[in-house]
PDB file of N, CA, C, O and CB in Angstrom:
ATOM      1  N   MET A   1      73.484 134.487  39.157  1.00  0.00           N
ATOM      2  CA  MET A   1      72.978 135.416  40.195  1.00  0.00           C
ATOM      3  C   MET A   1      73.096 136.652  40.065  1.00  0.00           C
ATOM      4  O   MET A   1      74.260 137.017  40.232  1.00  0.00           O
ATOM      5  CB  MET A   1      73.447 135.243  41.284  1.00  0.00           C
ATOM      6  N   ALA A   2      72.153 137.723  39.761  1.00  0.00           N
ATOM      7  CA  ALA A   2      72.419 139.107  39.854  1.00  0.00           C
ATOM      8  C   ALA A   2      72.280 139.631  41.467  1.00  0.00           C
ATOM      9  O   ALA A   2      71.471 139.090  42.221  1.00  0.00           O
ATOM     10  CB  ALA A   2      71.372 139.868  38.840  1.00  0.00           C
ATOM     11  N   ILE A   3      73.147 140.730  41.907  1.00  0.00           N
ATOM     12  CA  ILE A   3      73.012 141.453  42.879  1.00  0.00           C
ATOM     13  C   ILE A   3      72.659 142.802  43.006  1.00  0.00           C
ATOM     14  O   ILE A   3      73.326 143.613  42.363  1.00  0.00           O
ATOM     15  CB  ILE A   3      73.836 141.324  43.322  1.00  0.00           C
ATOM     16  N   LYS A   4      71.922 143.120  43.570  1.00  0.00           N
ATOM     17  CA  LYS A   4      71.794 144.654  43.968  1.00  0.00           C
ATOM     18  C   LYS A   4      72.030 144.749  45.092  1.00  0.00           C
ATOM     19  O   LYS A   4      71.857 143.825  45.887  1.00  0.00           O
ATOM     20  CB  LYS A   4      70.610 145.335  43.805  1.00  0.00           C
ATOM     21  N   ILE A   5      72.547 146.066  45.445  1.00  0.00           N
ATOM     22  CA  ILE A   5      72.955 146.471  46.734  1.00  0.00           C
ATOM     23  C   ILE A   5      72.657 147.770  46.701  1.00  0.00           C
ATOM     24  O   ILE A   5      73.164 148.465  45.820  1.00  0.00           O
ATOM     25  CB  ILE A   5      74.332 146.215  47.105  1.00  0.00           C
ATOM     26  N   ILE A   6      71.687 148.391  47.755  1.00  0.00           N
ATOM     27  CA  ILE A   6      71.045 149.326  48.084  1.00  0.00           C
ATOM     28  C   ILE A   6      71.923 149.981  48.919  1.00  0.00           C
ATOM     29  O   ILE A   6      71.957 149.498  50.051  1.00  0.00           O
ATOM     30  CB  ILE A   6      69.877 149.021  48.544  1.00  0.00           C
ATOM     31  N   ARG A   7      72.547 150.798  48.753  1.00  0.00           N
ATOM     32  CA  ARG A   7      73.388 151.863  50.234  1.00  0.00           C
ATOM     33  C   ARG A   7      72.349 152.273  51.526  1.00  0.00           C
ATOM     34  O   ARG A   7      71.141 152.488  51.632  1.00  0.00           O
ATOM     35  CB  ARG A   7      73.979 153.778  49.530  1.00  0.00           C
ATOM     36  N   ASN A   8      73.220 152.259  52.210  1.00  0.00           N
ATOM     37  CA  ASN A   8      72.361 152.723  53.797  1.00  0.00           C
ATOM     38  C   ASN A   8      72.119 154.355  54.160  1.00  0.00           C
ATOM     39  O   ASN A   8      72.443 155.064  55.112  1.00  0.00           O
ATOM     40  CB  ASN A   8      73.413 152.147  55.254  1.00  0.00           C
ATOM     41  N   LYS A   9      71.312 154.600  52.786  1.00  0.00           N
ATOM     42  CA  LYS A   9      70.657 155.820  52.926  1.00  0.00           C
ATOM     43  C   LYS A   9      69.004 155.648  53.119  1.00  0.00           C
ATOM     44  O   LYS A   9      68.366 154.700  52.660  1.00  0.00           O
ATOM     45  CB  LYS A   9      71.028 156.667  51.659  1.00  0.00           C
ATOM     46  N   LYS A  10      68.407 156.813  53.932  1.00  0.00           N
ATOM     47  CA  LYS A  10      67.087 156.510  54.435  1.00  0.00           C
ATOM     48  C   LYS A  10      66.109 156.668  53.238  1.00  0.00           C
ATOM     49  O   LYS A  10      65.008 156.144  53.403  1.00  0.00           O
ATOM     50  CB  LYS A  10      66.700 157.460  55.661  1.00  0.00           C
ATOM     51  N   LYS A  11      66.297 157.201  52.253  1.00  0.00           N
ATOM     52  CA  LYS A  11      65.285 157.211  50.611  1.00  0.00           C
ATOM     53  C   LYS A  11      65.784 156.077  50.074  1.00  0.00           C
ATOM     54  O   LYS A  11      64.910 155.410  49.520  1.00  0.00           O
ATOM     55  CB  LYS A  11      65.530 158.625  49.303  1.00  0.00           C
ATOM     56  N   PHE A  12      67.073 155.527  50.026  1.00  0.00           N
ATOM     57  CA  PHE A  12      67.189 154.626  49.297  1.00  0.00           C
ATOM     58  C   PHE A  12      66.569 153.432  49.766  1.00  0.00           C
ATOM     59  O   PHE A  12      66.013 152.581  49.071  1.00  0.00           O
ATOM     60  CB  PHE A  12      68.343 154.528  49.036  1.00  0.00           C
ATOM     61  N   GLN A  13      66.723 153.440  51.121  1.00  0.00           N
ATOM     62  CA  GLN A  13      66.159 151.753  52.159  1.00  0.00           C
ATOM     63  C   GLN A  13      64.891 152.084  51.836  1.00  0.00           C
ATOM     64  O   GLN A  13      64.480 151.289  50.991  1.00  0.00           O
ATOM     65  CB  GLN A  13      66.407 151.490  54.277  1.00  0.00           C
ATOM     66  N   TYR A  14      63.978 153.002  52.160  1.00  0.00           N
ATOM     67  CA  TYR A  14      62.496 152.933  51.946  1.00  0.00           C
ATOM     68  C   TYR A  14      62.254 152.367  50.607  1.00  0.00           C
ATOM     69  O   TYR A  14      61.785 151.233  50.708  1.00  0.00           O
ATOM     70  CB  TYR A  14      61.802 154.325  52.070  1.00  0.00           C
ATOM     71  N   GLN A  15      62.417 152.776  49.326  1.00  0.00           N
ATOM     72  CA  GLN A  15      62.365 152.872  48.142  1.00  0.00           C
ATOM     73  C   GLN A  15      62.557 150.952  47.861  1.00  0.00           C
ATOM     74  O   GLN A  15      61.741 150.124  47.457  1.00  0.00           O
ATOM     75  CB  GLN A  15      63.571 154.105  47.574  1.00  0.00           C
ATOM     76  N   ALA A  16      63.764 150.838  48.221  1.00  0.00           N
ATOM     77  CA  ALA A  16      64.261 149.379  48.013  1.00  0.00           C
ATOM     78  C   ALA A  16      63.187 148.104  48.939  1.00  0.00           C
ATOM     79  O   ALA A  16      62.729 147.082  48.429  1.00  0.00           O
ATOM     80  CB  ALA A  16      66.066 149.377  48.678  1.00  0.00           C
ATOM     81  N   GLY A  17      63.043 148.448  50.039  1.00  0.00           N
ATOM     82  CA  GLY A  17      62.133 148.317  51.196  1.00  0.00           C
ATOM     83  C   GLY A  17      60.567 147.734  50.297  1.00  0.00           C
ATOM     84  O   GLY A  17      60.064 146.613  50.235  1.00  0.00           O
ATOM     85  N   MET A  18      60.207 148.872  49.780  1.00  0.00           N
ATOM     86  CA  MET A  18      59.257 148.620  49.014  1.00  0.00           C
ATOM     87  C   MET A  18      59.131 147.518  47.439  1.00  0.00           C
ATOM     88  O   MET A  18      58.344 146.660  47.039  1.00  0.00           O
ATOM     89  CB  MET A  18      59.045 149.888  48.840  1.00  0.00           C
ATOM     90  N   GLU A  19      60.147 148.035  47.026  1.00  0.00           N
ATOM     91  CA  GLU A  19      60.337 146.979  45.608  1.00  0.00           C
ATOM     92  C   GLU A  19      60.172 145.499  46.411  1.00  0.00           C
ATOM     93  O   GLU A  19      59.286 144.690  46.138  1.00  0.00           O
ATOM     94  CB  GLU A  19      62.251 147.131  44.633  1.00  0.00           C
ATOM     95  N   LEU A  20      61.283 145.291  47.543  1.00  0.00           N
ATOM     96  CA  LEU A  20      61.353 143.655  47.823  1.00  0.00           C
ATOM     97  C   LEU A  20      59.895 143.629  48.386  1.00  0.00           C
ATOM     98  O   LEU A  20      59.167 142.811  47.824  1.00  0.00           O
ATOM     99  CB  LEU A  20      62.714 143.000  49.069  1.00  0.00           C
ATOM    100  N   LYS A  21      59.594 144.019  48.917  1.00  0.00           N
ATOM    101  CA  LYS A  21      57.731 143.819  49.173  1.00  0.00           C
ATOM    102  C   LYS A  21      57.273 143.498  48.157  1.00  0.00           C
ATOM    103  O   LYS A  21      57.030 142.300  48.013  1.00  0.00           O
ATOM    104  CB  LYS A  21      56.754 145.048  49.572  1.00  0.00           C
ATOM    105  N   ILE A  22      56.968 144.464  47.028  1.00  0.00           N
ATOM    106  CA  ILE A  22      56.417 143.830  45.835  1.00  0.00           C
ATOM    107  C   ILE A  22      56.721 143.018  45.316  1.00  0.00           C
ATOM    108  O   ILE A  22      55.871 142.150  45.115  1.00  0.00           O
ATOM    109  CB  ILE A  22      56.312 144.287  45.064  1.00  0.00           C
ATOM    110  N   VAL A  23      58.059 142.819  44.809  1.00  0.00           N
ATOM    111  CA  VAL A  23      58.687 141.487  43.890  1.00  0.00           C
ATOM    112  C   VAL A  23      58.628 140.142  44.721  1.00  0.00           C
ATOM    113  O   VAL A  23      58.939 139.029  44.299  1.00  0.00           O
ATOM    114  CB  VAL A  23      60.441 141.730  43.456  1.00  0.00           C
ATOM    115  N   LYS A  24      58.158 140.467  46.012  1.00  0.00           N
ATOM    116  CA  LYS A  24      57.789 138.869  47.093  1.00  0.00           C
ATOM    117  C   LYS A  24      56.592 138.864  46.752  1.00  0.00           C
ATOM    118  O   LYS A  24      56.365 137.658  46.664  1.00  0.00           O
ATOM    119  CB  LYS A  24      57.907 138.791  49.004  1.00  0.00           C
ATOM    120  N   TYR A  25      55.830 139.295  46.544  1.00  0.00           N
ATOM    121  CA  TYR A  25      54.339 139.416  46.806  1.00  0.00           C
ATOM    122  C   TYR A  25      54.296 138.883  45.134  1.00  0.00           C
ATOM    123  O   TYR A  25      53.527 137.957  44.878  1.00  0.00           O
ATOM    124  CB  TYR A  25      53.553 141.231  47.392  1.00  0.00           C
ATOM    125  N   GLN A  26      54.852 139.281  44.386  1.00  0.00           N
ATOM    126  CA  GLN A  26      54.475 139.093  42.918  1.00  0.00           C
ATOM    127  C   GLN A  26      55.060 137.765  42.529  1.00  0.00           C
ATOM    128  O   GLN A  26      54.758 137.256  41.450  1.00  0.00           O
ATOM    129  CB  GLN A  26      55.037 140.290  41.939  1.00  0.00           C
ATOM    130  N   ASN A  27      55.947 137.143  43.430  1.00  0.00           N
ATOM    131  CA  ASN A  27      56.820 135.821  43.205  1.00  0.00           C
ATOM    132  C   ASN A  27      55.493 134.600  44.028  1.00  0.00           C
ATOM    133  O   ASN A  27      55.170 133.438  43.784  1.00  0.00           O
ATOM    134  CB  ASN A  27      58.828 135.974  44.275  1.00  0.00           C
ATOM    135  N   GLN A  28      55.052 135.600  45.023  1.00  0.00           N
ATOM    136  CA  GLN A  28      54.661 134.156  45.783  1.00  0.00           C
ATOM    137  C   GLN A  28      52.770 133.873  45.035  1.00  0.00           C
ATOM    138  O   GLN A  28      52.075 132.859  45.099  1.00  0.00           O
ATOM    139  CB  GLN A  28      54.707 134.498  48.146  1.00  0.00           C
ATOM    140  N   HIS A  29      52.511 135.026  44.488  1.00  0.00           N
ATOM    141  CA  HIS A  29      51.541 134.811  44.157  1.00  0.00           C
ATOM    142  C   HIS A  29      51.477 134.445  42.208  1.00  0.00           C
ATOM    143  O   HIS A  29      50.495 134.533  41.471  1.00  0.00           O
ATOM    144  CB  HIS A  29      50.852 135.976  44.823  1.00  0.00           C
ATOM    145  N   ASP A  30      52.692 134.097  41.908  1.00  0.00           N
ATOM    146  CA  ASP A  30      52.390 133.621  40.979  1.00  0.00           C
ATOM    147  C   ASP A  30      53.552 132.413  40.991  1.00  0.00           C
ATOM    148  O   ASP A  30      54.605 132.865  40.540  1.00  0.00           O
ATOM    149  CB  ASP A  30      52.249 134.630  39.909  1.00  0.00           C
ATOM    150  N   PRO A  31      53.643 131.215  41.321  1.00  0.00           N
ATOM    151  CA  PRO A  31      54.326 130.226  41.447  1.00  0.00           C
ATOM    152  C   PRO A  31      54.769 129.474  39.997  1.00  0.00           C
ATOM    153  O   PRO A  31      55.800 128.824  39.826  1.00  0.00           O
ATOM    154  CB  PRO A  31      53.584 129.463  42.347  1.00  0.00           C
ATOM    155  N   HIS A  32      54.085 129.644  39.354  1.00  0.00           N
ATOM    156  CA  HIS A  32      54.749 128.879  38.248  1.00  0.00           C
ATOM    157  C   HIS A  32      55.322 129.957  37.145  1.00  0.00           C
ATOM    158  O   HIS A  32      55.531 129.475  36.032  1.00  0.00           O
ATOM    159  CB  HIS A  32      53.629 127.804  37.542  1.00  0.00           C
ATOM    160  N   ASP A  33      55.502 130.858  37.256  1.00  0.00           N
ATOM    161  CA  ASP A  33      56.076 132.424  36.547  1.00  0.00           C
ATOM    162  C   ASP A  33      55.302 132.006  35.406  1.00  0.00           C
ATOM    163  O   ASP A  33      55.613 131.232  34.501  1.00  0.00           O
ATOM    164  CB  ASP A  33      58.035 132.840  36.195  1.00  0.00           C
ATOM    165  N   GLN A  34      54.454 132.521  35.566  1.00  0.00           N
ATOM    166  CA  GLN A  34      53.363 132.510  34.201  1.00  0.00           C
ATOM    167  C   GLN A  34      53.370 134.250  33.683  1.00  0.00           C
ATOM    168  O   GLN A  34      53.076 134.573  32.532  1.00  0.00           O
ATOM    169  CB  GLN A  34      51.352 131.897  34.810  1.00  0.00           C
ATOM    170  N   ASN A  35      53.710 135.128  34.627  1.00  0.00           N
ATOM    171  CA  ASN A  35      53.836 136.297  34.568  1.00  0.00           C
ATOM    172  C   ASN A  35      54.683 137.193  34.151  1.00  0.00           C
ATOM    173  O   ASN A  35      54.396 138.373  33.946  1.00  0.00           O
ATOM    174  CB  ASN A  35      53.704 136.475  35.271  1.00  0.00           C
ATOM    175  N   ASN A  36      56.416 136.384  33.915  1.00  0.00           N
ATOM    176  CA  ASN A  36      57.589 137.185  33.697  1.00  0.00           C
ATOM    177  C   ASN A  36      57.916 137.744  34.672  1.00  0.00           C
ATOM    178  O   ASN A  36      58.904 138.403  34.347  1.00  0.00           O
ATOM    179  CB  ASN A  36      57.553 138.046  32.817  1.00  0.00           C
ATOM    180  N   VAL A  37      57.626 137.959  36.069  1.00  0.00           N
ATOM    181  CA  VAL A  37      58.161 138.779  37.044  1.00  0.00           C
ATOM    182  C   VAL A  37      59.740 138.023  37.474  1.00  0.00           C
ATOM    183  O   VAL A  37      60.034 136.828  37.508  1.00  0.00           O
ATOM    184  CB  VAL A  37      56.976 138.890  38.357  1.00  0.00           C
ATOM    185  N   ILE A  38      60.367 138.935  37.698  1.00  0.00           N
ATOM    186  CA  ILE A  38      61.861 138.141  37.847  1.00  0.00           C
ATOM    187  C   ILE A  38      62.029 137.838  39.387  1.00  0.00           C
ATOM    188  O   ILE A  38      61.478 138.590  40.192  1.00  0.00           O
ATOM    189  CB  ILE A  38      63.306 139.181  37.286  1.00  0.00           C
ATOM    190  N   ARG A  39      62.680 136.893  39.768  1.00  0.00           N
ATOM    191  CA  ARG A  39      62.707 135.997  41.012  1.00  0.00           C
ATOM    192  C   ARG A  39      63.581 136.636  41.528  1.00  0.00           C
ATOM    193  O   ARG A  39      64.630 137.137  41.122  1.00  0.00           O
ATOM    194  CB  ARG A  39      62.984 134.517  40.973  1.00  0.00           C
ATOM    195  N   VAL A  40      62.518 136.532  43.490  1.00  0.00           N
ATOM    196  CA  VAL A  40      64.343 136.865  44.043  1.00  0.00           C
ATOM    197  C   VAL A  40      64.490 135.986  44.463  1.00  0.00           C
ATOM    198  O   VAL A  40      63.540 135.324  44.884  1.00  0.00           O
ATOM    199  CB  VAL A  40      64.935 137.928  45.094  1.00  0.00           C
ATOM    200  N   LYS A  41      65.992 135.494  44.557  1.00  0.00           N
ATOM    201  CA  LYS A  41      66.522 134.504  45.363  1.00  0.00           C
ATOM    202  C   LYS A  41      66.784 134.564  46.634  1.00  0.00           C
ATOM    203  O   LYS A  41      67.106 133.476  47.112  1.00  0.00           O
ATOM    204  CB  LYS A  41      67.444 134.178  44.963  1.00  0.00           C
ATOM    205  N   ASP A  42      66.754 135.823  47.667  1.00  0.00           N
ATOM    206  CA  ASP A  42      67.346 135.971  48.618  1.00  0.00           C
ATOM    207  C   ASP A  42      67.643 137.227  48.650  1.00  0.00           C
ATOM    208  O   ASP A  42      67.867 137.879  47.630  1.00  0.00           O
ATOM    209  CB  ASP A  42      68.216 135.222  48.734  1.00  0.00           C
ATOM    210  N   TYR A  43      67.683 137.846  50.199  1.00  0.00           N
ATOM    211  CA  TYR A  43      68.142 139.163  50.766  1.00  0.00           C
ATOM    212  C   TYR A  43      68.661 139.407  52.157  1.00  0.00           C
ATOM    213  O   TYR A  43      68.055 139.052  53.168  1.00  0.00           O
ATOM    214  CB  TYR A  43      67.136 139.979  50.668  1.00  0.00           C
ATOM    215  N   VAL A  44      69.588 139.910  52.150  1.00  0.00           N
ATOM    216  CA  VAL A  44      70.194 140.026  53.617  1.00  0.00           C
ATOM    217  C   VAL A  44      70.522 141.594  53.685  1.00  0.00           C
ATOM    218  O   VAL A  44      70.607 142.211  52.623  1.00  0.00           O
ATOM    219  CB  VAL A  44      71.696 138.987  53.881  1.00  0.00           C
ATOM    220  N   VAL A  45      70.712 142.273  54.943  1.00  0.00           N
ATOM    221  CA  VAL A  45      71.137 143.243  55.161  1.00  0.00           C
ATOM    222  C   VAL A  45      72.693 143.352  55.750  1.00  0.00           C
ATOM    223  O   VAL A  45      72.770 142.615  56.733  1.00  0.00           O
ATOM    224  CB  VAL A  45      70.219 143.683  55.819  1.00  0.00           C
ATOM    225  N   PHE A  46      73.836 143.959  55.507  1.00  0.00           N
ATOM    226  CA  PHE A  46      74.845 143.581  55.711  1.00  0.00           C
ATOM    227  C   PHE A  46      75.695 144.932  55.957  1.00  0.00           C
ATOM    228  O   PHE A  46      76.395 145.350  55.034  1.00  0.00           O
ATOM    229  CB  PHE A  46      75.174 142.680  54.713  1.00  0.00           C
ATOM    230  N   ARG A  47      75.643 145.638  57.218  1.00  0.00           N
ATOM    231  CA  ARG A  47      76.115 146.916  57.828  1.00  0.00           C
ATOM    232  C   ARG A  47      74.914 147.820  57.097  1.00  0.00           C
ATOM    233  O   ARG A  47      75.114 148.680  56.239  1.00  0.00           O
ATOM    234  CB  ARG A  47      77.898 147.379  57.426  1.00  0.00           C
ATOM    235  N   GLU A  48      73.737 147.458  57.590  1.00  0.00           N
ATOM    236  CA  GLU A  48      72.783 148.511  57.412  1.00  0.00           C
ATOM    237  C   GLU A  48      72.452 148.959  55.598  1.00  0.00           C
ATOM    238  O   GLU A  48      71.700 149.879  55.279  1.00  0.00           O
ATOM    239  CB  GLU A  48      73.488 149.841  58.337  1.00  0.00           C
ATOM    240  N   HIS A  49      73.288 147.972  54.483  1.00  0.00           N
ATOM    241  CA  HIS A  49      73.191 147.919  52.886  1.00  0.00           C
ATOM    242  C   HIS A  49      72.289 147.192  53.322  1.00  0.00           C
ATOM    243  O   HIS A  49      72.376 146.598  54.396  1.00  0.00           O
ATOM    244  CB  HIS A  49      74.313 147.418  51.729  1.00  0.00           C
ATOM    245  N   LEU A  50      70.970 147.120  52.294  1.00  0.00           N
ATOM    246  CA  LEU A  50      70.313 146.119  52.173  1.00  0.00           C
ATOM    247  C   LEU A  50      71.051 145.203  50.594  1.00  0.00           C
ATOM    248  O   LEU A  50      70.986 145.890  49.574  1.00  0.00           O
ATOM    249  CB  LEU A  50      68.683 146.701  52.176  1.00  0.00           C
ATOM    250  N   ILE A  51      71.474 144.266  50.480  1.00  0.00           N
ATOM    251  CA  ILE A  51      71.705 143.314  49.633  1.00  0.00           C
ATOM    252  C   ILE A  51      70.419 142.150  48.879  1.00  0.00           C
ATOM    253  O   ILE A  51      69.785 141.327  49.539  1.00  0.00           O
ATOM    254  CB  ILE A  51      72.689 142.666  50.429  1.00  0.00           C
ATOM    255  N   ILE A  52      70.306 142.331  47.646  1.00  0.00           N
ATOM    256  CA  ILE A  52      69.062 141.416  47.274  1.00  0.00           C
ATOM    257  C   ILE A  52      69.689 140.520  45.908  1.00  0.00           C
ATOM    258  O   ILE A  52      70.400 141.004  45.027  1.00  0.00           O
ATOM    259  CB  ILE A  52      67.484 142.507  46.818  1.00  0.00           C
ATOM    260  N   SER A  53      69.284 139.287  45.983  1.00  0.00           N
ATOM    261  CA  SER A  53      69.887 138.567  44.837  1.00  0.00           C
ATOM    262  C   SER A  53      68.489 137.600  44.026  1.00  0.00           C
ATOM    263  O   SER A  53      67.606 136.841  44.426  1.00  0.00           O
ATOM    264  CB  SER A  53      71.291 137.462  45.550  1.00  0.00           C
ATOM    265  N   PHE A  54      68.929 138.162  42.699  1.00  0.00           N
ATOM    266  CA  PHE A  54      67.549 138.133  41.707  1.00  0.00           C
ATOM    267  C   PHE A  54      68.346 136.722  40.640  1.00  0.00           C
ATOM    268  O   PHE A  54      69.520 136.542  40.315  1.00  0.00           O
ATOM    269  CB  PHE A  54      67.132 140.198  40.573  1.00  0.00           C
ATOM    270  N   GLU A  55      67.713 136.325  40.492  1.00  0.00           N
ATOM    271  CA  GLU A  55      68.005 135.505  39.125  1.00  0.00           C
ATOM    272  C   GLU A  55      68.609 136.250  38.068  1.00  0.00           C
ATOM    273  O   GLU A  55      68.230 137.404  37.867  1.00  0.00           O
ATOM    274  CB  GLU A  55      66.746 134.937  38.505  1.00  0.00           C
ATOM    275  N   LEU A  56      69.768 135.579  37.158  1.00  0.00           N
ATOM    276  CA  LEU A  56      69.914 136.110  36.589  1.00  0.00           C
ATOM    277  C   LEU A  56      69.569 136.434  35.111  1.00  0.00           C
ATOM    278  O   LEU A  56      69.638 135.420  34.417  1.00  0.00           O
ATOM    279  CB  LEU A  56      70.533 135.995  36.930  1.00  0.00           C
ATOM    280  N   LEU A  57      69.233 137.504  34.457  1.00  0.00           N
ATOM    281  CA  LEU A  57      68.717 137.253  33.043  1.00  0.00           C
ATOM    282  C   LEU A  57      69.362 137.320  31.955  1.00  0.00           C
ATOM    283  O   LEU A  57      69.906 136.263  31.636  1.00  0.00           O
ATOM    284  CB  LEU A  57      67.862 137.931  32.755  1.00  0.00           C
ATOM    285  N   SER A  58      69.580 138.697  30.853  1.00  0.00           N
ATOM    286  CA  SER A  58      69.946 138.996  30.681  1.00  0.00           C
ATOM    287  C   SER A  58      70.525 140.206  30.156  1.00  0.00           C
ATOM    288  O   SER A  58      69.531 140.836  30.517  1.00  0.00           O
ATOM    289  CB  SER A  58      69.811 138.458  30.710  1.00  0.00           C
ATOM    290  N   ILE A  59      71.194 141.035  29.664  1.00  0.00           N
ATOM    291  CA  ILE A  59      71.646 142.396  30.237  1.00  0.00           C
ATOM    292  C   ILE A  59      70.527 143.316  31.206  1.00  0.00           C
ATOM    293  O   ILE A  59      69.308 143.148  31.184  1.00  0.00           O
ATOM    294  CB  ILE A  59      72.046 143.301  28.908  1.00  0.00           C
ATOM    295  N   ASN A  60      71.236 144.289  32.024  1.00  0.00           N
ATOM    296  CA  ASN A  60      70.666 144.898  32.728  1.00  0.00           C
ATOM    297  C   ASN A  60      70.088 146.210  32.007  1.00  0.00           C
ATOM    298  O   ASN A  60      70.635 146.626  30.986  1.00  0.00           O
ATOM    299  CB  ASN A  60      71.448 145.010  33.749  1.00  0.00           C
ATOM    300  N   MET A  61      69.024 146.822  32.532  1.00  0.00           N
ATOM    301  CA  MET A  61      68.066 147.958  32.000  1.00  0.00           C
ATOM    302  C   MET A  61      68.821 149.058  31.622  1.00  0.00           C
ATOM    303  O   MET A  61      68.430 149.618  30.598  1.00  0.00           O
ATOM    304  CB  MET A  61      67.022 148.455  33.016  1.00  0.00           C
ATOM    305  N   TYR A  62      69.616 149.432  32.071  1.00  0.00           N
ATOM    306  CA  TYR A  62      70.817 150.671  31.594  1.00  0.00           C
ATOM    307  C   TYR A  62      71.470 150.157  30.353  1.00  0.00           C
ATOM    308  O   TYR A  62      71.664 150.978  29.456  1.00  0.00           O
ATOM    309  CB  TYR A  62      72.184 150.965  32.826  1.00  0.00           C
ATOM    310  N   GLU A  63      71.875 148.792  30.152  1.00  0.00           N
ATOM    311  CA  GLU A  63      72.559 148.494  28.848  1.00  0.00           C
ATOM    312  C   GLU A  63      71.309 148.514  27.868  1.00  0.00           C
ATOM    313  O   GLU A  63      71.503 149.123  26.817  1.00  0.00           O
ATOM    314  CB  GLU A  63      73.438 146.975  28.846  1.00  0.00           C
ATOM    315  N   PHE A  64      70.050 147.940  28.047  1.00  0.00           N
ATOM    316  CA  PHE A  64      69.088 147.610  27.188  1.00  0.00           C
ATOM    317  C   PHE A  64      68.240 149.013  26.817  1.00  0.00           C
ATOM    318  O   PHE A  64      67.530 149.142  25.820  1.00  0.00           O
ATOM    319  CB  PHE A  64      68.227 146.447  27.849  1.00  0.00           C
ATOM    320  N   ILE A  65      68.476 150.032  27.847  1.00  0.00           N
ATOM    321  CA  ILE A  65      68.315 151.518  27.145  1.00  0.00           C
ATOM    322  C   ILE A  65      69.223 151.787  26.240  1.00  0.00           C
ATOM    323  O   ILE A  65      68.881 151.594  25.073  1.00  0.00           O
ATOM    324  CB  ILE A  65      68.406 152.673  28.047  1.00  0.00           C
ATOM    325  N   LYS A  66      70.228 152.157  26.429  1.00  0.00           N
ATOM    326  CA  LYS A  66      71.606 152.286  25.720  1.00  0.00           C
ATOM    327  C   LYS A  66      71.774 151.799  24.533  1.00  0.00           C
ATOM    328  O   LYS A  66      72.054 152.465  23.536  1.00  0.00           O
ATOM    329  CB  LYS A  66      72.587 151.740  26.363  1.00  0.00           C
ATOM    330  N   ASN A  67      71.543 150.092  24.598  1.00  0.00           N
ATOM    331  CA  ASN A  67      71.479 149.518  23.326  1.00  0.00           C
ATOM    332  C   ASN A  67      69.953 150.081  22.224  1.00  0.00           C
ATOM    333  O   ASN A  67      70.090 149.963  21.007  1.00  0.00           O
ATOM    334  CB  ASN A  67      71.482 147.799  23.732  1.00  0.00           C
ATOM    335  N   ASN A  68      69.021 150.479  22.612  1.00  0.00           N
ATOM    336  CA  ASN A  68      67.941 150.887  22.083  1.00  0.00           C
ATOM    337  C   ASN A  68      67.963 152.282  21.579  1.00  0.00           C
ATOM    338  O   ASN A  68      66.999 152.753  20.974  1.00  0.00           O
ATOM    339  CB  ASN A  68      67.005 150.688  22.939  1.00  0.00           C
ATOM    340  N   ASN A  69      69.433 153.185  21.904  1.00  0.00           N
ATOM    341  CA  ASN A  69      69.410 154.848  21.995  1.00  0.00           C
ATOM    342  C   ASN A  69      68.737 155.436  23.085  1.00  0.00           C
ATOM    343  O   ASN A  69      68.520 156.623  22.839  1.00  0.00           O
ATOM    344  CB  ASN A  69      68.735 155.497  20.813  1.00  0.00           C
ATOM    345  N   PHE A  70      68.350 155.115  24.107  1.00  0.00           N
ATOM    346  CA  PHE A  70      67.971 155.564  25.320  1.00  0.00           C
ATOM    347  C   PHE A  70      66.359 155.837  25.067  1.00  0.00           C
ATOM    348  O   PHE A  70      65.654 156.267  25.981  1.00  0.00           O
ATOM    349  CB  PHE A  70      68.887 156.868  25.784  1.00  0.00           C
TER     350      PHE A  70
END
């Protein structure tokens, strides 16, 4: 599983909430995983930090960009 933790800052919380809403919508409308959208396993708010768990794929986006010379 891949875990994303969003700090308890207003602008981060808003962006993360929108991200979660969009990805959940995409997951619901692609039940057979035909469009290759990452799957959200679960999410929780702990001490006002949003924690989202995703399926584990490969390397993270930063490592991918780094490996391709930015």
